[in-house]
Structure formats: structure tokens, C-alpha cells
N, C-alpha and C positions, 0 to 999 in steps of 0.2 A: 504493500500500499504506499502511495505515493505519501511525502512529507512537506512537500512544498506547498505554496499558497496557489491561487489562480495567478494574483498579479506576475509571482514568478515568470510564468508563461509571456507575458504583455511584450515584455522588452524584446526578445528574440522573436517572435512572431513579427513584430511591426520592424526592426532591422530585414527580416528576410521578405517580408512586401516592400519594402522602400525599395529594394535592392532591384525588386522588377519594376518600378517606375509606377508604384501607387504611392498615393499621400494617404497617411492612415491616422486617425483621433480613434480616441478608446473612451468606452460609454457615450454611444449616441445612439437616443430614445432605445433606450434597454439592452443596446447590443453591445458586449463586450466592445468590438473591434470593429470598425466599419473601413474599411477603403476603399477608392474609387482612385481608378486612372482611366482619362476620358469621358465617355459613355458606359463602362465597366465597372459594376456596383458588389463589390463584396463584403459578407458579412463572415463573421469569425465567432464563436463562442468558446470563451476557457474554462477548462475546470482542470485541477490536478491529477482526478484521475476519471475514468470513464464510466458513466453512471446512467440511470434513467433520467437524471433531473438534464444533464446535457442533450439527449436525445430529444426533448422533449422541446427544449430550446432551441436546437437545432431546426425539429421542423414548423416549429412558428415563425423561425425568423425566414422560411422561404416564401411566407405572403410576400417579403417586400424583394426576394433576389433567387433569380436560379443558383446564384453560386456561392452558398453558404460552406462552411467550413465548422468543424469542431476540431479543438486542439486539445490535446493533451501531453501530460508525459512519457516518453516514451519508456517503453520498456527494458529492464536491461538484456534480456535474454528470453525467449520464448517460455521458457521454464518456470523465470519468474512473473510471467502474466499466461499462465496455459489458455483462457477465451482468446486473446489477441487475434487470432485469425477469424473466431466467429466476431470477435467487434468490427474489423475489416468489413468482413460478409456483409455485417449489419447495414453498417453506412453506405455499399454501396448499394443494397436495395432499397435504402430510404431516401439518395439522391443527393447523401449527402459527402460535403469531402472529408478527409482526415488527415489532421496535422500531427505528428509527433516530435516531440521538443525533445533532445537527446542532452544533458544536462552533464559536465567535464569538470573535474576538480581543479585543471590548471589551465581549463582553455575555453573560450566562447560556446556556448550551448549552438547546437545544430539542429536545425528545423527539417525533417524529412516528410514529404509529400507521400503520406500512404495509398490516399486514392482521390481522385477528385470526381464532384459532383457531377454526374450526367445520367440518364435516365437507364434506369434497368430494366432488361428482360429477361426472366430467369430462364435458362436453358431446359427443356424437358430431355427425361432420358427414358427413351420407349424401355429401353433395356432393363430398367429398375421399375419400371410400373408394370411390367407385363411379371417378375417374379412377385410384388408386392401384390397383384391378383393370382398369382398363382398359390403364395400363401395362404388368401384368405380361403380360395374355395376348396383347399386341400384340409383345411378343419373343420370337424364336423359340427362343433357348437361355438359359444363365447364362454369359455372358461377363464379368461382373465378379466381383470376389474381396470382400466386405463386409468394409470396413474397409481397404480399399488404392482408393487415385486417383490412382496412378503416371502413369497417362493419363487424359485425360476418359472420362465413366462412358458404356457401351453403353447409348444408351436407346434405345427402339423408332422414334425418328423417325432416329436416327443409323443403327440397321439397316438403315432403309430408305432413307437417301441412301446408304447404301454398296452397297445392290442399283442404284441408278441409277449409280453412280462406277463399279461393276463392267460396268456393261454397256456403258458408252461405253469402257473402255478395252479391251474386246473388239472394240465394231464403230467406233470411232472415231465423228465428230461427227455427232450425229442430232438427228431430231428429237422432240420431246415425246410426238406419237403413238405414235411407233415405241417407245419409251423402256419407256409405260406399258401396249403391248401386250406388251411381251418381259416386265416383270417383274411384271408382276400389279398393278401402282400404281398407281390412279385418278389420284394426286394426284402423278403424275412429273413434271408440268407447274410446279408450286408450288413444286416440289425446286429446278427448273433453275432458274427464273426469279427466285425469291426467294433460292438461294444461300446459304442461312443461315451455311455453314461456308468459303465462298469455294475451293469445290470445283470449280465450271462455270462457264463462261462461252460465251457466245453469240459466235459467230465468223460467223452470215449469217443473215435472216432466218427465224425460226423453227428456227436450228441451234445445237447447243450441242455442248460439248467439254467434255474435260477438262482442269483444270490440273494444274500440278505439285506443289502442294498437296494436289491430289486424289488425286493418283499418291501421296504421301507419305502418305495417310489409309491407301489399300489394303494399303499396307506394313504401318503401325503395326497396323490391325485384320487382319492377316493369317488372322488363327484364327476372326473374324468372319465373312469374306469364305470363308474354307475351306468353313463351314457353308450355303454356297447353291450 
């Protein structure tokens, strides 16, 4: 978290813009900084750290001009501010420019333009849409509460693995072919052999049984099992 004040950002941002030929004034009609070059008007809102208040200020200033930037102290590294990539993406989506001010101990601050304000059109991903719908339709019901992850999410893969586990609990050690025929899962053998969740174990050549972890899963997901 930054220990600097908003006012610490004013001088370096002003100098940065003046070097590009702008005339700069501070605190003009509630705007932290206004820069004018010919007919071009640019507004910058300053905050020591990126937050919702800064975003709302930036959006409000878009009523005055299309050239609105928000300026914050730059993170030293991505590790120190793991959400920096998301901050940049948010600004791009909102049509806000983003300035990052990097401070040093023995030299003048450096202002970096992370992104300029411009119209944003999200790029669709047909592949991701296809995967989304495939997962949606493979699920047999709604076994997750949106926003709640107290237990691992019930994906289509987990549902199918539970069907295999249920069969083994009811019929004991079995061959993949028998499991596939009874559960209508063509990939039953892959579930048993890959054993992604640790629910199955091979007890003889081509024979698999349920592990204690698999028994626990059937109890944890009893509501899902009941639907089958």
C-alpha cells in the first residue's frame, strides 16, 4: 500500500505533460489536474493508490472530455501489486487512460503511460464460448451456489466421476468395461486409470475399486449422487 499523498503525484505528472506542450493547472472545477494544448483538453485524477473512488471520479470527468487519465503510484513489481494487470484492463474497458508514477530515492520521478483513453471493444472468444456451453450442457443439474465455494465445484467431470464411484460402491471391484456399460460413460476407463481425484485404485489387472477418499466424496456430494 502506498504511503504517499495525492499531492506527491501532481508535480511529476504536471512536468510530464508540460514537456509535451500542455499548459497545466491544478484543481480546476473539482478536477485534480487540467491540461490544455490548443483545442485539446486533458483531465487527470490523482490517487496514491488505485481504488473505486478514483474510477468513479474518472468516469465523471468523461462528461468534460474524452481525454481522461487516472494517475497512481506505480507498483515496484507485479508481485507487490498482483492485480495491476486487472487495473490496466479495467481502465481500458472504461475508456480511461492510466498513468503510473514511479518514485526513486536519488532521481526524479518517472511517469509512464500504461494505456491511453480510447474506445474499447471486447474481443470475443468463440472457443471459450464453446467450452462454456459444453460444460453447461454436460452437467445434469445445478449443484453449485453462485459465489459459494465451501466444497469443490461440481463440474461435469466431477459428476461423471461420481457416477463411476457410485457404481463401484454398489457393485464392488469391477472392470472398466462393466462400469462403462452400466453408467453409459464411454470414458469410464479413463476415469479409473487416470484417477484424477484419488477415488479409485487398481486391485488386480483390469479391476478397480473405490478408495476411502472416494467413499468420502460420495458422502460429501450426496445431493449430487441422489440425482443419479
